[in-house]
LUMSE-608303 format. One record per residue (C-alpha): residue number from 1; residue in three letters; x, y, z. Coordinates in steps of 0.25 Angstrom, whole numbers, plus 5000, padded with zeros to 4 digits. Example, Ala and Ser with C-alpha at 12.3 -4.5 7.8 and 13.67 -1.06 7.14 Angstrom:
// LUMSE-608303
ATOM  resi  resn  x  y  z
ATOM  1  Ala  5049  4982  5031
ATOM  2  Ser  5055  4996  5029
This chain:
// LUMSE-608303
ATOM  resi  resn  x  y  z
ATOM  1  Met  5016  5011  4970
ATOM  2  Ala  5004  5004  4964
ATOM  3  Leu  4990  5010  4962
ATOM  4  Ile  4979  5002  4969
ATOM  5  Ala  4965  5002  4965
ATOM  6  Pro  4961  5017  4962
ATOM  7  Arg  4947  5021  4964
ATOM  8  Val  4941  5033  4956
ATOM  9  Thr  4930  5041  4962
ATOM  10  Ala  4923  5051  4953
ATOM  11  Gly  4922  5066  4957
ATOM  12  Leu  4910  5069  4966
ATOM  13  Pro  4898  5076  4961
ATOM  14  Ala  4899  5091  4961
ATOM  15  Asp  4890  5094  4974
ATOM  16  Asp  4898  5083  4982
ATOM  17  Ala  4911  5088  4977
ATOM  18  Arg  4908  5102  4982
ATOM  19  Asn  4903  5097  4996
ATOM  20  Leu  4915  5089  4998
ATOM  21  Ala  4924  5100  4993
ATOM  22  Arg  4917  5110  5003
ATOM  23  Ser  4919  5099  5015
ATOM  24  Leu  4933  5098  5012
ATOM  25  Gln  4936  5113  5011
ATOM  26  Asp  4946  5116  5023
ATOM  27  Ser  4945  5103  5029
ATOM  28  Asn  4954  5091  5029
ATOM  29  Asp  4947  5083  5040
ATOM  30  Ile  4942  5070  5035
ATOM  31  Thr  4935  5061  5044
ATOM  32  Val  4930  5047  5039
ATOM  33  Phe  4919  5039  5044
ATOM  34  Val  4920  5024  5042
ATOM  35  Asp  4908  5016  5047
ATOM  36  Gly  4904  5027  5056
ATOM  37  Thr  4918  5028  5062
ATOM  38  Val  4926  5041  5061
ATOM  39  His  4940  5041  5056
ATOM  40  Arg  4949  5053  5055
ATOM  41  Leu  4959  5051  5043
ATOM  42  Pro  4974  5053  5045
ATOM  43  Asp  4980  5064  5038
ATOM  44  Gln  4985  5057  5025
ATOM  45  Ala  4971  5050  5023
ATOM  46  Arg  4964  5063  5026
ATOM  47  Asp  4972  5070  5016
ATOM  48  Ala  4969  5059  5005
ATOM  49  Val  4954  5060  5008
ATOM  50  Val  4954  5075  5008
ATOM  51  Asp  4961  5075  4995
ATOM  52  Leu  4951  5064  4989
ATOM  53  Leu  4939  5072  4994
ATOM  54  Ala  4944  5085  4989
ATOM  55  Arg  4946  5079  4975
ATOM  56  Leu  4932  5073  4976
ATOM  57  Gly  4927  5087  4981
ATOM  58  Arg  4933  5093  4968
ATOM  59  Gly  4925  5083  4960
ATOM  60  Glu  4937  5075  4955
ATOM  61  Thr  4938  5061  4952
ATOM  62  Val  4947  5054  4962
ATOM  63  Thr  4955  5041  4961
ATOM  64  Val  4959  5035  4974
ATOM  65  Ser  4970  5024  4975
ATOM  66  Ser  4981  5019  4983
ATOM  67  Val  4995  5014  4981
ATOM  68  Glu  5002  5002  4985
ATOM  69  Glu  5017  5003  4989
ATOM  70  Met  5026  4997  4979
ATOM  71  Leu  5040  4994  4982
ATOM  72  Thr  5053  4992  4974
ATOM  73  Thr  5060  4978  4976
ATOM  74  Ser  5070  4985  4985
ATOM  75  Gln  5060  4991  4994
ATOM  76  Ala  5052  4978  4995
ATOM  77  Ala  5064  4970  4998
ATOM  78  Glu  5068  4980  5009
ATOM  79  Leu  5054  4979  5015
ATOM  80  Ala  5054  4964  5014
ATOM  81  Gly  5068  4963  5020
ATOM  82  Ile  5073  4955  5008
ATOM  83  Ser  5083  4957  4997
ATOM  84  His  5079  4964  4985
ATOM  85  Thr  5084  4952  4976
ATOM  86  Tyr  5076  4942  4985
ATOM  87  Leu  5063  4951  4983
ATOM  88  Arg  5065  4952  4968
ATOM  89  Asn  5066  4937  4967
ATOM  90  Met  5053  4936  4975
ATOM  91  Thr  5046  4945  4965
ATOM  92  Asp  5052  4937  4954
ATOM  93  Arg  5046  4924  4960
ATOM  94  Gly  5033  4931  4962
ATOM  95  Glu  5034  4930  4977
ATOM  96  Ile  5031  4945  4979
ATOM  97  Pro  5023  4952  4968
ATOM  98  Val  5030  4963  4960
ATOM  99  Glu  5026  4974  4951
ATOM  100  Tyr  5035  4980  4940
ATOM  101  Arg  5036  4994  4937
ATOM  102  Gly  5044  4993  4924
ATOM  103  Thr  5055  4984  4928
ATOM  104  His  5055  4987  4943
ATOM  105  Arg  5048  4978  4953
ATOM  106  Arg  5038  4984  4963
ATOM  107  Ile  5033  4976  4975
ATOM  108  Arg  5020  4980  4983
ATOM  109  Gln  5024  4983  4998
ATOM  110  Ala  5012  4974  5002
ATOM  111  Ala  5018  4962  4994
ATOM  112  Ile  5031  4963  5002
ATOM  113  Met  5023  4964  5015
ATOM  114  Glu  5015  4952  5011
ATOM  115  Trp  5028  4944  5008
ATOM  116  Leu  5034  4948  5021
ATOM  117  Glu  5022  4943  5029
ATOM  118  Thr  5022  4930  5021
ATOM  119  Gln  5037  4929  5025
ATOM  120  Lys  5034  4931  5039
ATOM  121  Arg  5022  4921  5039
ATOM  122  Lys  5031  4910  5032
ATOM  123  Gln  5043  4913  5042
ATOM  124  Ala  5034  4911  5054
ATOM  125  Glu  5028  4898  5049
ATOM  126  Thr  5041  4892  5044
ATOM  127  Ser  5050  4895  5055
ATOM  128  Gly  5041  4897  5067
ATOM  129  Gly  5048  4911  5068
ATOM  130  Glu  5041  4923  5075
ATOM  131  Lys  5029  4927  5067
ATOM  132  Gly  5032  4938  5057
ATOM  133  Glu  5047  4936  5058
ATOM  134  Tyr  5053  4936  5044
ATOM  135  Asn  5067  4931  5043
ATOM  136  Gly  5071  4936  5029
ATOM  137  Arg  5071  4922  5023
ATOM  138  Asp  5063  4917  5011
ATOM  139  Asp  5055  4904  5010
ATOM  140  Ala  5068  4896  5007
ATOM  141  Gly  5075  4902  5019
ATOM  142  Asn  5084  4911  5010
ATOM  143  Asp  5088  4925  5016
ATOM  144  Ala  5079  4935  5009
ATOM  145  Arg  5084  4947  5016
ATOM  146  Ser  5092  4958  5010
ATOM  147  Asp  5107  4958  5012
């Protein structure tokens, strides 16, 4: 997994931290207002927000970031419905971006999903097939699926 754009927020001033800590004491109910609209957070989001606010309430500096799913070539090939070898060849040609962890290739899940969408569009344009239908063939008509 790759770290995406972390954001660091300094700890709150002592008075604000105390008030926040007191508000959170014995409460896990977090309601968010966005442009005047009330949103109740699902459990996972609520837990993350409560943890973030509790840390700020203790006066801690907090870093918030997200991770993007990175796949092995085998996982990416399975997701795309193509052979492992064909996928490696595509990464060698630069058709699908790849990152290396030592000698191991890692591919962003979003890159595979984008490639699949491109293949679907090309298939629909060239064969007049049903929109979104992918037949497992590359641009030259070669079979790209796993055996």
